[in-house]
ZALOSE-920270 format. One line per field, with one value per residue: chain; x, y, z of N, C-alpha, C in turn. Coordinates in steps of 0.1 Angstrom, whole numbers. Layout:
% residues N
kette	A|...
n.X	X|...
n.Y	Y|...
n.Z	Z|...
ca.X	X|...
ca.Y	Y|...
ca.Z	Z|...
c.X	X|...
c.Y	Y|...
c.Z	Z|...
//
This chain:
% residues 107
kette	A|A|A|A|A|A|A|A|A|A|A|A|A|A|A|A|A|A|A|A|A|A|A|A|A|A|A|A|A|A|A|A|A|A|A|A|A|A|A|A|A|A|A|A|A|A|A|A|A|A|A|A|A|A|A|A|A|A|A|A|A|A|A|A|A|A|A|A|A|A|A|A|A|A|A|A|A|A|A|A|A|A|A|A|A|A|A|A|A|A|A|A|A|A|A|A|A|A|A|A|A|A|A|A|A|A|A
n.X	610|632|624|623|650|662|647|658|686|682|673|696|717|749|770|794|788|798|824|845|848|859|884|908|912|919|941|960|963|975|999|1009|1013|1032|1055|1060|1049|1054|1085|1091|1082|1097|1122|1119|1115|1140|1156|1146|1154|1183|1185|1178|1196|1220|1252|1276|1306|1302|1308|1295|1274|1257|1226|1232|1257|1278|1306|1314|1322|1304|1298|1282|1250|1216|1182|1166|1187|1221|1254|1281|1316|1332|1357|1389|1382|1358|1326|1292|1257|1233|1200|1185|1172|1186|1208|1222|1237|1256|1289|1315|1337|1368|1366|1369|1397|1407|1399
n.Y	777|760|740|751|757|731|720|735|727|701|699|707|695|675|685|670|644|632|624|641|639|612|616|627|604|583|596|594|566|561|574|561|536|541|551|531|504|495|498|479|455|452|449|425|408|408|399|373|363|365|345|322|319|313|295|270|279|308|339|350|372|368|375|377|389|372|363|343|313|296|261|239|235|232|224|242|252|263|254|270|279|293|296|283|249|252|252|262|258|275|291|296|320|336|346|375|389|387|385|399|379|369|386|376|371|395|403
n.Z	1137|1139|1122|1097|1092|1091|1069|1049|1048|1044|1016|1002|979|976|952|942|949|973|969|975|1001|1004|992|1006|1021|1001|990|1011|1013|987|989|1013|1001|980|996|1017|1014|988|985|1005|995|973|986|997|977|964|985|984|960|964|984|970|951|964|967|970|981|980|997|1028|1048|1080|1093|1121|1119|1115|1095|1067|1047|1024|1028|1025|1009|1016|1015|1032|1050|1053|1054|1068|1069|1094|1104|1101|1101|1116|1115|1111|1112|1095|1090|1057|1055|1070|1060|1052|1034|1005|999|978|959|975|997|1024|1027|1030|1054
ca.X	623|643|620|627|664|662|642|667|698|679|671|708|724|763|773|803|784|805|838|854|850|869|896|921|916|924|955|969|966|984|1012|1014|1018|1046|1066|1061|1044|1061|1098|1092|1080|1108|1132|1116|1118|1154|1162|1142|1162|1195|1187|1177|1210|1231|1258|1288|1320|1298|1312|1283|1273|1245|1219|1238|1270|1290|1312|1320|1321|1293|1305|1272|1237|1204|1169|1164|1200|1234|1265|1290|1328|1335|1371|1395|1378|1348|1314|1279|1245|1222|1187|1189|1167|1195|1218|1218|1244|1265|1301|1324|1348|1380|1366|1374|1411|1412|1395
ca.Y	782|750|732|758|754|717|718|742|719|687|702|710|684|676|684|659|631|626|621|650|635|603|620|625|589|578|602|587|552|561|579|549|526|542|552|520|491|492|495|467|444|452|444|411|399|409|390|359|359|362|332|312|321|308|283|264|289|321|346|356|378|365|386|380|394|362|362|330|309|283|248|229|241|224|231|252|255|263|252|282|278|308|297|270|237|255|250|263|257|285|290|305|334|344|353|390|396|379|393|398|369|373|395|370|371|409|406
ca.Z	1133|1136|1111|1085|1090|1088|1056|1040|1046|1037|1003|994|976|974|938|940|955|985|966|981|1015|1002|984|1014|1024|989|987|1023|1009|977|997|1020|990|973|1006|1026|1012|977|986|1014|987|964|992|1001|964|962|994|982|949|970|990|959|943|973|962|975|979|984|1010|1031|1061|1085|1101|1134|1119|1113|1081|1064|1034|1024|1023|1020|1007|1017|1012|1042|1057|1047|1064|1068|1075|1099|1106|1098|1107|1125|1107|1118|1103|1098|1081|1046|1056|1083|1052|1049|1024|999|997|967|961|981|1007|1036|1028|1034|1068
c.X	632|637|623|642|667|658|652|679|695|677|684|715|740|766|784|800|791|820|847|859|861|883|909|923|922|939|964|971|976|998|1019|1020|1030|1056|1069|1060|1054|1076|1099|1090|1091|1119|1132|1119|1133|1162|1159|1152|1177|1196|1185|1190|1222|1238|1272|1299|1315|1302|1300|1283|1260|1238|1225|1251|1282|1292|1318|1317|1311|1300|1294|1258|1226|1192|1165|1176|1211|1244|1276|1304|1331|1349|1376|1389|1365|1336|1303|1268|1236|1211|1191|1182|1177|1206|1214|1225|1253|1278|1308|1335|1362|1379|1372|1389|1416|1409|1407
c.Y	770|740|739|757|741|715|724|734|706|689|704|698|685|675|672|646|623|623|628|647|622|606|621|610|581|584|596|574|552|565|567|538|529|545|541|507|486|488|482|455|442|446|429|402|398|399|375|353|358|351|321|311|316|297|280|275|303|325|352|363|373|376|389|387|384|364|349|326|296|270|238|238|231|231|243|259|255|260|263|279|293|309|285|260|240|259|252|262|267|284|300|318|343|350|366|396|387|390|391|387|375|382|390|370|386|412|402
c.Z	1129|1123|1096|1081|1086|1073|1046|1037|1040|1021|994|992|972|959|934|944|965|982|973|995|1016|997|993|1019|1014|987|998|1018|997|981|1004|1012|985|984|1013|1020|999|978|997|1005|977|973|995|988|963|972|991|970|955|976|980|952|951|967|970|973|980|997|1014|1046|1067|1091|1114|1132|1115|1098|1079|1049|1035|1018|1019|1019|1006|1013|1020|1050|1048|1057|1060|1076|1081|1103|1103|1104|1115|1114|1115|1106|1105|1086|1069|1048|1064|1073|1048|1037|1016|994|984|969|966|993|1021|1037|1032|1049|1079
//
């Protein structure tokens, strides 16, 4: 009895060639790409462009929340004046946001 049942299932071939088993995995990867990976890559590209465009006189916010004006721009660091006569040096990737000109006067 068992040999007959085994023989019947062995002879049946999958008409889709196993593609239907891979379809859910492919769909999950596509959804993951469009919901997580692609937006993160776009955000990283925008941040890199922001860092490369930093110039003396720009008003910025750092990742730690400090607000100030850039006084010197180096290869990997910028010097930021956070108060009259008080300057700190921060890494360029720590710059989170460039503010519109004149924002510091309103604070």
